[in-house]
N, C-alpha and C positions, 0 to 999 in steps of 0.2 A: 485705734483706743484697747485699749489693753482690758481700760476697765469692759467691754460689752461683749458679749455671746454670742453668735447670731448660732436659733439650733434649728433653722428651720424652716416649714410652716408661714415662711412670718418673726417667729418668734426672739427673742432677744433680754441677753437677760442683762442687765445695765446690772454693774457694781454699783451699790449707793458711795463705800469706803463707812458704814460706819461699824466705829469698830475697833476692826482689820479688817483687813484684805478676805472677801467670800465667805461672807457672815451674814451677812444681813443684800438679800436683790431683790431689784425694782424690775418686772415683767413686763416688757414693750410689744403691744401686736400690733401687726401695722397687713391696715392691708386695703390695695389699690392708693395709697394715698392722704389712710385715716391713720385711726390709731385711734388705740387704749392701753392706760398706762392701769397692769391690777400693780397696790401698797403702793407707798412713796417712798415709804425709809424716815429720815428724819433730816433736818434744813439743809444741812451741812451737807446731801446728796442730792439738792438741788441744778446742782449747776452739772454735772452728771449727765442726771437725762435728761439736762434741753439742750448740752453738748451729742448725748445724745438718740434724740429725735433729729441736730442735725446732720447729724449721721447719717440719714436715713434719708436726706435729702426731704427734712420734711420741717412743717413752721412753726406756732406751736397754733395758731388758730384748726389744723386741721388734729388737733385733737378730739374727736367726738367724746373721751369717756374715761374718767381716774372711778375706780373702782377698788376699792377697802372688802380686801378678804378680812377682816374688821379691824375695829378702832385703836388696839395695845397703841403706841407707840412709835414702836420700830416698823412697821409699818403702817401709820398713817398721821404720824408726824409731821407731815412736811406739806397736807392734804390740804392745806390754808390759802400758806405764799403759795404751791404749783395751778389751784386754782385761777391763779391772781397772775399769775401766767396765763395759762389755757384759755383764752377769753370765749370759746362755742364749747366745752367741754361741762360737761354732766357727772356729779359725783356721786356714784352708785354707793350707796351702804346697805348694812343690813335693820331694820326699822330698828331696835335699840340701838343703834346705835347712832344715831339722826342728830337727838338730842348735845350729843356732845362733840358733834360738828361744828352743828348750830354757834354754842359755846360750851367753850375751849376752859372752862372753870373749875367745873368738876372733877373733867378729869384728869386734869393735873394734880387737882387736890389727893386726889385719890391713889396717885400710882406712886407701885414701890418705893421710886425710891427719895419720894421726899417734892415737891417743887421745887425747893431750889434747888435744887439741884440737874431735878428734870429737864428745866431749864435747858437746863447749861448740859446735856447729853444732848438733848434735840434741839434749843431756840425756839423761835419765840412763837409759841401755838395759835393759828393767826383759824376763826372762824370762819366759815363758810357761809353763806351766803342760803337763806332756808329755799329761793325760790330756784335754786341749781343742785337741789341735792335731790335724786330719785330715790324713796323708797326700795328697797331691794326684796320685794318678797317673795318666799320660794316660787322654783319655777317660775320665776314670770325670765323666759326671755328678751335680747336687745341683738338690732343688730348693727355690726362691722361692713358699711359698705357692707351687708348681705351676708354679713357672714356672720353665726349668728352663736353668739354667748350664751346660756342656760346659768342663770343662780340660782343652785341648793344649800338652806340652810344648815347650819350643816354643825351644834352646838358638841359642847366636851370640853374644847380648849378649853371658850368664851360662849355665849351667849348668846356673840350679838356676832358671830360668824360666816362668813357662808365659804361657799365654795364654787369656781368657773369652769363650766367645762366647755371647752371648744370646738365648733364642728368641723374648720373643716380639719383640724388633725388627729384630732378625737381626747385627745388632749385633758389634764384636767390641774388648773390652778389652787392652790390648799392648804395657801398661806398658812395656820402650822398645824389644823386639822392632822396632820399625811404624820406629822414630824419633823426632827432635825435630821438634815446627813447633813455632814457636812464635809466639803472635798479634799479634807489633810483628810482624815479617815479611813478613804476604799484603796483597794489593794487590789491591783492587775483587770483596774476596770470592773470592778463589783463594788456597788456601791453596800451602805449597810442604812438603821434608822436607829432614832432614839425618841419615846417621845420625852414633847412639853407640857408638864401640869402647872404652866406660869397657873400664876393667884390671880383670881379671886373668885376664878367658876367654874373648872374645873369638878365633872363632873363625869366621870370613864364609860356609866350604865349609855349614857347619852354618844359619847369618843364611840364606841365598841358601834351603834347602830350608825352614825355619819361614817365610819370609814366600809360601811360592809355596803352606803348607800353605795357611796364612790363604784367600791366594786361591781356595781352591779352596770358598770357606763364598760367598761373593762377596757380601762387605760392602757397607752403599752407604751406613755409616759403620766408622772405629776411632776408640776413643777411649784417648790417648795419656797419660801422665803427662806430660810434657813438650808440647804440654798440653792440650791434651783430646779434639774433634773434630774430622775430621778428615774429608775426603766426595772425590769424585773421586780413589775411592782407585787404578783399576789402572795413571791416570796415573804418582797419586808412589807405587806400589808398580816401576811400572819404572822412576826417579828413583834407589830408593833401592839397586838395585841397580847402576844400574852409579857411585852416588857408593862405597857398599861397593865392585864394586871397587879403584873412588880409592885406596881406602885403601887396599884394600891393596897395591897396584902401586905407591904412592910408600913403604913398607914394605919391599916385597922391590928395591926403587929403594935405598935407605940403609941393610943390611944388616949391611953390610961400611963404612961411618962413622964408627966408633967412636968417639973420643969427643966427636963433635959430633955423634953419632947424636941425640939428646934434642932438641933445638936446630931438626937442621936439621927431623926431622919432627913437632915444633911449628909451623912456618912452611909445612913443606910440605898442614898439614891447614889452617890460619890461606887460602895461597891454595884448594885445591881453594873452601871457602867462601868466600870470593870470587871465585872465576871462578863455582861453578852462583849465585850475585845475581844475576849481573851477567850472563849466559845467560840467568836465573828473570821476571829483571825483580825481587827480595827490594823494599820498603819498605826496606827500610835498604839498604846499599850505601857499601864502602872503608871507615875510624872506628866509625862511627857500626857498621855490621853485630860488626867485632872486640872491641869493647865490649863488646856486650852476646852474645855466642857468646867471650867470652874464654874463660874454668869452661871448658867443653863443645871448644876445642878443646883445653887442656889435657893436661886427659882422655881424646881423642881419642888427641893423639901418644902419652902412653906407657902406653894398650890396644893401640895400632900396635909397641912397645916390647918388654909383656909380651908379644905369636904371635913377634916377631918373636923370643925369648927360646924358647917352644916346641923354634923350628930346634936351640938349641943359637947361636943370636948374643951 
């Protein structure tokens, strides 16, 4: 199946098909007949997830855990649907995200696209019974058939964000904490990174601390939801710190820009992306790059505006 990538160590990336190819990954961990899913993407990707389980010879009842890095709908939209199909699974989610899984109404109402458009993009967001939800407290360890998974509280992109360290590989599943890295931008096997400052809880200081925490574990690879495995982690971490600062500095320069601020933020984020592409030699440049990252640029700009709102700007 061309939408499944085997990364070894019992780790598989499932291209959910959301948006475009290689935009949104659901990661599958398999350990001797037991499985865990990290993030769920949108409901449209559920058939691919179930097909990926079958391709590994797994029945739905062999999935022990569905783990959400956070409750943004490109990560958690299909959680309710999948929990209905996976009878033995527990849903692990940050304590701040539990109420949104039990009652998704507020999550839908607060979506940046609006409730109607959100349903079109993600499908019906189903609730999960509270009895099947486990709060992912900081440094909670769970066992996938004696394969330990360490859950880490990593705010910065969102206050309800966790990352997962896999004891078997030493690798980390980072959701959006470690940014975006699209395979279309790779050049000669070298990957690149860009932060995601999506509304409404971007916090650059917290994000810097979360990235530093991940680096303390010295992972050889990190799996991003957008999109999957990256390596050369110290280089990417340094670039990510620098680019987070560039986003924050852009926002602070424009804090008094008035009615033009939103558009100036969008143009400023686009400029940061283009300058980074030129500096690093990304495979896409100019208009092709802007086309690929159009939604990310818009969301980053909106997130910076939300962050400035915390200062009363």
